[in-house]
C-alpha positions in Angstrom: -31.5 -6.7 48.3 -31.8 -10.4 49.1 -34.5 -12.2 47.1 -37.5 -13.4 49.0 -38.0 -17.2 49.3 -40.7 -19.1 47.4 -42.4 -22.3 48.5 -44.0 -23.6 45.3 -46.4 -26.4 46.1 -47.5 -28.3 43.1 -50.1 -31.2 43.1 -53.4 -32.2 41.8 -56.7 -30.9 42.9 -57.6 -31.9 46.5 -54.1 -33.1 47.4 -53.9 -30.7 50.4 -52.0 -27.6 48.9 -54.4 -24.8 50.4 -54.4 -26.4 53.8 -50.8 -26.8 53.8 -50.2 -23.3 52.5 -52.2 -21.8 55.5 -50.4 -24.2 58.0 -47.0 -22.9 56.6 -48.2 -19.4 57.1 -49.0 -20.0 60.7 -45.9 -22.1 61.5 -43.2 -19.8 59.6 -41.5 -17.2 61.7 -41.2 -14.7 58.8 -44.2 -13.5 56.7 -44.9 -15.6 53.6 -47.5 -14.2 51.3 -49.9 -17.0 49.8 -50.7 -16.9 46.0 -53.0 -19.5 44.5 -53.5 -20.4 40.7 -57.3 -20.4 41.6 -57.3 -16.7 42.7 -55.4 -15.5 39.6 -57.5 -17.5 37.1 -60.7 -16.3 38.8 -59.5 -12.7 38.5 -60.2 -13.1 34.9 -63.9 -12.2 33.8 -66.0 -15.3 34.0 -67.0 -15.2 30.3 -63.2 -15.7 29.4 -62.5 -18.7 31.6 -64.0 -21.3 29.4 -62.0 -23.0 26.7 -64.5 -22.2 23.8 -61.8 -20.5 21.9 -58.2 -19.9 21.5 -58.7 -16.3 22.4 -60.4 -17.2 25.8 -57.9 -19.9 26.6 -55.0 -17.2 26.1 -56.8 -14.8 28.2 -57.1 -16.9 31.3 -53.6 -18.5 30.6 -52.4 -15.0 30.8 -53.6 -14.5 34.3 -51.5 -17.4 35.5 -48.6 -16.2 33.7 -49.2 -12.8 35.5 -49.1 -14.7 38.8 -45.5 -15.9 38.0 -44.5 -12.2 37.4 -46.2 -11.3 40.7 -44.2 -14.1 42.5 -41.1 -12.7 40.8 -42.0 -9.0 41.9 -42.6 -10.1 45.6 -39.2 -12.1 45.5 -37.3 -9.0 44.1 -38.7 -6.9 46.8 -37.5 -9.3 49.4 -40.9 -10.9 50.3 -41.5 -14.6 50.9 -44.3 -16.4 49.1 -46.2 -19.8 49.3 -47.5 -20.7 45.8 -50.4 -23.2 45.4 -50.5 -24.4 41.9 -51.2 -27.5 39.8 -49.2 -28.2 36.5 -50.9 -30.8 34.1 -48.8 -30.1 31.0 -45.5 -28.3 30.1 -46.8 -25.0 28.8 -47.3 -23.3 31.9 -44.3 -24.8 33.9 -41.9 -23.7 30.9 -43.4 -20.1 31.3 -42.8 -20.3 35.1 -39.4 -21.7 34.9 -38.4 -18.9 32.2 -39.4 -16.3 34.7 -38.4 -17.9 38.2 -35.6 -20.4 37.4 -32.9 -18.2 39.2 -34.9 -17.5 42.2 -34.8 -19.2 45.8 -37.5 -21.5 45.2 -38.3 -24.7 47.0 -40.3 -27.1 44.6 -42.7 -29.2 46.7 -44.8 -32.1 45.3 -48.0 -32.4 47.6 -49.5 -35.8 47.2 -51.9 -38.4 48.7 -53.4 -41.7 47.4 -56.0 -41.8 44.8 -58.7 -43.0 47.3 -58.1 -40.1 49.7 -58.3 -37.7 46.7 -61.6 -39.2 45.8 -62.9 -39.0 49.4 -61.8 -35.3 49.7 -63.5 -34.5 46.5 -66.9 -35.9 47.6 -66.4 -34.2 51.0 -65.6 -30.9 49.7 -68.5 -30.6 47.3 -66.9 -27.8 45.4 -64.9 -29.8 42.7 -65.8 -31.9 39.9 -65.8 -35.6 40.9 -63.0 -37.4 39.1 -60.9 -34.0 38.6 -57.9 -35.1 40.6 -57.8 -38.5 39.0 -57.9 -37.0 35.6 -54.8 -34.7 36.6 -52.6 -37.5 37.9 -51.2 -39.0 34.7 -50.4 -35.4 33.4 -48.9 -33.9 36.5 -45.8 -32.1 35.6 -42.9 -32.7 35.9 -43.5 -36.5 34.8 -39.9 -37.3 36.1 -40.8 -36.2 39.7 -37.8 -33.6 39.7 -38.8 -32.0 43.2 -36.8 -30.7 46.0 -39.1 -32.4 48.4 -42.5 -34.6 48.1 -44.9 -34.5 51.0 -47.7 -37.0 51.5 -50.8 -35.3 53.2 -52.4 -38.6 53.9 -49.3 -40.4 55.3 -48.4 -37.3 57.4 -50.4 -34.7 59.2 -50.4 -31.2 57.6 -48.3 -30.0 60.6 -45.7 -32.7 59.8 -45.6 -31.9 56.1 -45.1 -28.4 56.9 -42.1 -29.1 59.2 -40.5 -31.1 56.6 -40.6 -28.1 54.4 -39.5 -25.6 56.9 -36.6 -27.8 57.7 -35.2 -27.2 54.2 -35.7 -23.4 53.9 -32.4 -22.5 55.5 -30.1 -24.0 53.2 -30.1 -22.7 49.6 -28.5 -25.8 48.3 -32.0 -27.4 48.8 -33.3 -25.1 46.1 -32.4 -27.1 43.0 -35.5 -28.4 41.3 -36.2 -25.2 39.2 -32.6 -25.1 38.0 -32.8 -28.7 36.9 -36.0 -28.3 35.1 -34.9 -25.4 33.3 -31.9 -27.1 32.0 -34.1 -29.9 30.9 -36.3 -27.5 29.1 -33.8 -25.8 27.3 -32.2 -29.1 26.3 -35.4 -30.3 24.9 -35.9 -27.1 23.1 -32.5 -27.6 21.4 -33.2 -31.0 20.5 -36.5 -30.0 18.9 -35.0 -27.1 17.1 
C-alpha cells in the first residue's frame, strides 16, 4: 500500500500553523487529517502536564511521542496528514525522526517576524505573552534544514498553502527528514 503523505508544519507559537493547517485542508483535493501537538499534549490528564517532576514530564512527553506513532499509522494505512508542531530542543525531533524518517514527509518551517508574533499573542489572548520570542532561539533545527519555509506575514495564508501544495506531487521534495536523520545518527556516533 502506498504511504500517506505528511505535511509537517514546525514553527513557534503564533506563527500561523493552525490557520495554515485549516487552509491546507480546505484547498487540498485529497483528504488530509490534521494532528496537533496541543491536542495530543492535552489528552494527558492536566495534573501531569506540569514540569514539577521528571515523571510528570515523561508522561506528557510520551503523549507527543504517541502522536508520531499515530502519524506513522495513518501514513501506513495510506492516509495523508498535516501535523502542527513546535520543536524547541532536539529530544522530540530525534524521536520523531527515528519513527518517521523514511516516510513521505514535507518538512515546512512556518515563520513570521517577531513583531508580528508579539501582536498575534496579544490579539489571541490565550498564550503567554513572550512565549513565541522565548521559543525562537531554540527552534529546531538550528541549521534551518527544511523542505520549504513559508512566511505567514509576508504572504497570505492562501499563498503559503499554494507554495506547499505545489511541492506535494514530487517525492524528491521530501528530503529534510532524511537529511536530519543522517545528521542525528552522525552526532550520536561522534558522541559515542
